[in-house]
C-alpha positions as CSV (number, residue, x, y, z in Angstrom):
1,X,109.6,101.4,84.1
2,X,108.3,104.9,83.8
3,X,105.5,104.2,86.2
4,X,107.9,102.6,88.7
5,X,110.2,105.6,88.4
6,X,113.4,105.6,86.3
7,X,115.1,108.5,88.0
8,X,118.2,107.9,90.1
9,X,117.1,105.6,93.0
10,X,113.8,104.8,91.3
11,X,112.2,101.4,91.7
12,X,112.6,100.7,87.9
13,X,116.3,100.0,88.6
14,X,115.8,97.4,91.3
15,X,117.6,94.1,90.7
16,X,117.2,90.6,92.2
17,X,120.9,90.3,92.8
18,X,123.9,92.5,93.6
19,X,125.4,93.9,90.5
20,X,129.0,93.9,89.5
21,X,130.7,97.4,89.3
22,X,130.7,97.3,85.5
23,X,127.0,96.4,85.4
24,X,126.2,99.4,87.7
25,X,128.2,101.6,85.3
26,X,126.1,100.3,82.4
27,X,122.9,100.9,84.2
28,X,124.1,104.4,85.1
29,X,124.7,105.1,81.4
30,X,121.3,103.8,80.5
31,X,119.6,105.9,83.2
32,X,121.4,109.1,81.9
33,X,120.0,108.3,78.4
34,X,116.5,108.4,79.8
35,X,117.0,111.6,81.9
36,X,115.4,113.8,79.2
37,X,112.9,111.3,77.9
38,X,109.3,112.1,78.7
39,X,106.3,109.7,78.3
40,X,103.0,111.5,77.5
41,X,99.7,109.7,78.2
42,X,98.0,111.2,75.2
43,X,100.7,110.5,72.6
44,X,101.1,107.1,70.9
45,X,104.6,105.6,71.6
46,X,106.2,102.8,69.6
47,X,109.5,101.4,68.5
48,X,110.3,101.7,64.8
49,X,113.0,99.7,62.9
50,X,114.4,102.5,60.7
51,X,116.3,100.4,58.2
52,X,113.0,98.8,57.1
53,X,109.9,100.8,58.0
54,X,107.7,98.6,55.9
55,X,108.4,95.0,57.0
56,X,109.8,96.1,60.4
57,X,112.5,94.3,62.3
58,X,113.5,90.7,61.4
59,X,116.7,88.9,62.4
60,X,117.7,88.3,58.8
61,X,117.5,92.0,58.0
62,X,119.6,92.9,61.0
63,X,122.2,90.3,60.0
64,X,122.5,91.6,56.5
65,X,123.0,95.1,57.8
66,X,125.8,93.9,60.1
67,X,127.4,91.9,57.3
68,X,127.4,94.9,55.0
69,X,129.1,97.0,57.7
70,X,131.8,94.4,58.1
71,X,132.5,94.6,54.3
72,X,133.2,98.3,54.8
73,X,135.8,97.8,57.5
74,X,138.5,97.4,54.9
75,X,139.5,95.6,51.7
76,X,139.6,91.9,52.2
77,X,138.8,92.0,55.9
78,X,135.0,91.5,55.9
79,X,135.3,88.0,54.4
80,X,138.0,87.0,56.9
81,X,136.2,87.9,60.1
82,X,133.8,84.9,60.0
83,X,135.7,81.6,60.1
84,X,134.0,78.2,59.9
85,X,136.3,76.7,62.5
86,X,136.0,79.5,65.0
87,X,133.1,79.9,67.6
88,X,130.7,82.6,66.7
89,X,131.3,84.5,69.9
90,X,135.0,84.9,68.8
91,X,134.1,86.2,65.4
92,X,131.7,88.7,67.0
93,X,134.5,89.8,69.3
94,X,136.8,90.3,66.3
95,X,134.1,92.2,64.5
96,X,133.8,94.6,67.5
97,X,137.6,94.8,67.7
98,X,138.0,95.9,64.0
99,X,135.4,98.5,64.5
100,X,136.8,99.6,67.9
101,X,133.6,98.8,69.7
102,X,135.0,96.8,72.6
103,X,134.6,98.3,76.1
104,X,138.3,99.1,76.5
105,X,139.0,101.8,79.2
106,X,139.7,104.4,76.5
107,X,136.3,103.8,74.9
108,X,134.6,103.8,78.3
109,X,136.3,107.1,79.2
110,X,135.1,108.7,76.0
111,X,131.5,107.7,76.9
112,X,131.9,109.1,80.4
113,X,131.5,105.8,82.1
114,X,134.8,105.7,84.0
115,X,137.0,108.3,85.7
116,X,140.1,109.5,83.9
117,X,142.3,108.2,86.7
118,X,141.2,104.6,85.8
119,X,142.0,104.8,82.1
120,X,145.4,103.0,82.3
121,X,146.3,99.6,80.9
122,X,145.3,96.7,83.1
123,X,148.9,95.4,83.0
124,X,150.2,98.4,85.0
125,X,152.5,99.5,82.2
126,X,151.3,103.1,82.6
127,X,149.9,103.6,79.1
128,X,146.3,104.4,78.2
129,X,144.3,101.3,77.5
130,X,143.5,101.9,73.9
131,X,142.6,99.1,71.5
132,X,145.9,99.1,69.6
133,X,147.9,99.3,72.8
134,X,146.0,96.6,74.6
135,X,146.1,94.0,71.8
136,X,149.3,94.7,70.0
137,X,151.7,97.2,71.6
138,X,151.6,96.5,75.4
139,X,154.9,95.1,76.4
140,X,153.2,92.4,78.5
141,X,150.1,91.3,76.4
142,X,151.3,92.4,72.9
143,X,154.4,90.1,73.3
144,X,152.1,87.2,72.5
145,X,152.2,87.9,68.8
146,X,156.0,87.5,68.6
147,X,155.7,84.2,70.5
148,X,153.1,83.1,67.9
149,X,155.4,84.1,65.0
150,X,158.3,82.3,66.6
151,X,156.1,79.2,67.0
152,X,155.3,79.3,63.2
153,X,158.8,80.2,62.2
154,X,157.9,83.6,60.6
155,X,159.0,87.1,61.4
156,X,157.3,90.5,61.4
157,X,156.5,93.7,63.3
158,X,153.1,94.8,64.7
159,X,151.5,97.7,62.8
160,X,149.6,100.3,64.8
161,X,146.3,99.9,63.0
162,X,144.1,96.9,64.0
163,X,143.0,96.4,60.4
164,X,146.6,96.5,59.1
165,X,147.7,94.0,61.8
166,X,144.9,91.6,60.8
167,X,145.8,91.7,57.1
168,X,149.6,91.6,57.6
169,X,149.4,88.6,60.0
170,X,146.9,86.8,57.7
171,X,149.3,87.0,54.7
172,X,152.5,86.3,56.7
173,X,152.9,82.9,55.0
174,X,151.9,84.0,51.5
175,X,148.6,84.3,49.6
176,X,147.7,80.6,49.6
177,X,144.1,80.2,50.7
178,X,144.9,77.3,53.1
179,X,147.7,79.3,54.8
180,X,145.6,82.4,55.0
181,X,142.7,80.5,56.5
182,X,145.0,79.0,59.2
183,X,146.6,82.3,60.1
184,X,143.2,83.9,60.2
185,X,142.2,81.3,62.7
186,X,145.3,82.0,64.8
187,X,144.7,85.7,64.7
188,X,141.2,85.2,66.0
189,X,142.4,82.8,68.7
190,X,145.0,85.4,69.7
191,X,142.7,88.3,70.1
192,X,140.2,86.1,72.0
193,X,142.9,84.9,74.4
194,X,144.2,88.5,74.9
195,X,140.7,89.9,75.7
196,X,140.0,87.0,78.1
197,X,143.4,87.7,79.8
198,X,142.5,91.4,80.1
199,X,139.2,90.6,81.8
200,X,140.8,88.1,84.1
201,X,143.3,90.6,85.2
202,X,140.7,93.3,85.7
203,X,137.9,91.3,87.4
204,X,139.5,88.2,88.8
205,X,143.0,89.3,89.6
206,X,144.4,86.4,87.6
207,X,147.5,86.9,85.5
208,X,149.3,84.8,82.8
209,X,152.6,85.4,81.1
210,X,153.0,85.7,77.4
211,X,154.4,82.2,77.3
212,X,151.3,80.9,79.1
213,X,149.1,82.8,76.7
214,X,150.9,81.1,73.8
215,X,150.1,77.7,75.4
216,X,146.4,78.7,75.4
217,X,146.6,79.7,71.7
218,X,148.1,76.3,70.9
219,X,145.5,74.5,72.9
220,X,142.5,76.5,71.6
221,X,143.5,76.4,67.9
222,X,144.0,72.6,68.1
223,X,140.7,72.2,70.0
224,X,138.7,74.3,67.5
225,X,140.2,72.5,64.5
226,X,139.6,69.0,65.9
227,X,136.0,70.0,66.8
228,X,135.4,70.4,63.1
229,X,136.8,67.0,62.1
230,X,140.0,68.3,60.6
231,X,142.3,65.4,59.5
232,X,145.9,66.0,60.5
233,X,148.8,64.8,58.4
234,X,150.6,63.7,61.6
235,X,149.7,63.0,65.2
236,X,148.5,65.8,67.3
237,X,151.5,65.5,69.6
238,X,153.5,67.4,66.9
239,X,151.1,70.4,67.0
240,X,153.1,72.1,69.8
241,X,156.3,71.9,67.7
242,X,155.2,72.2,64.1
243,X,151.6,73.1,63.4
244,X,152.1,73.7,59.7
245,X,153.5,70.2,59.2
246,X,150.5,68.7,61.1
247,X,148.2,70.5,58.7
248,X,150.2,69.5,55.6
249,X,150.9,73.1,54.6
250,X,154.6,73.4,55.4
């Protein structure tokens, strides 16, 4: 890349296809990181895995580091992020969410990737697109959580903190392990549906109401459970009306 030229307009940044706007922004950020980087022909250059300078980088070592970081997010949260009935990509999204590492507009603005005039919530509500606002307090998207609670027959408010929201929602039906596991799954489904909706509104100009998002939560939760050979107490047609009874935990 250095020999091709990694300055602005250099051949190192040539691509075989036309890039999306968000991809061009990421390349711009990458290029700025290299602005002050100089390669010297008489100096040895190499990558070094700092967490383990003896054995070097291995996937297992990187996984252990990530797992340890998850444990430090908050009491009881690290063990709840990874769920056996949830696709891995969803658990990874939740891990990023709990650490506020998702590319929300507020985070992109802090990194100098977007202009301040584009920092507002994708729903057009006029608020900054911060992580707590986007997922829990936006009048349009955040309403999904009340719909989920109504579906389950429970009540509650949405805390401001992402970690607090996760823990409060997970224990909404008590401390029973089975109930916590189910609510954990629903929380993971909820944040996945909301992030997908945000991206659809931003990039595809496609919008769904909170009621339509609830239907997606019902469908995905049932799909993920059935994919793991879960035996329901009743037929799946009851899932839309009484999921707790279907799982035998009512």
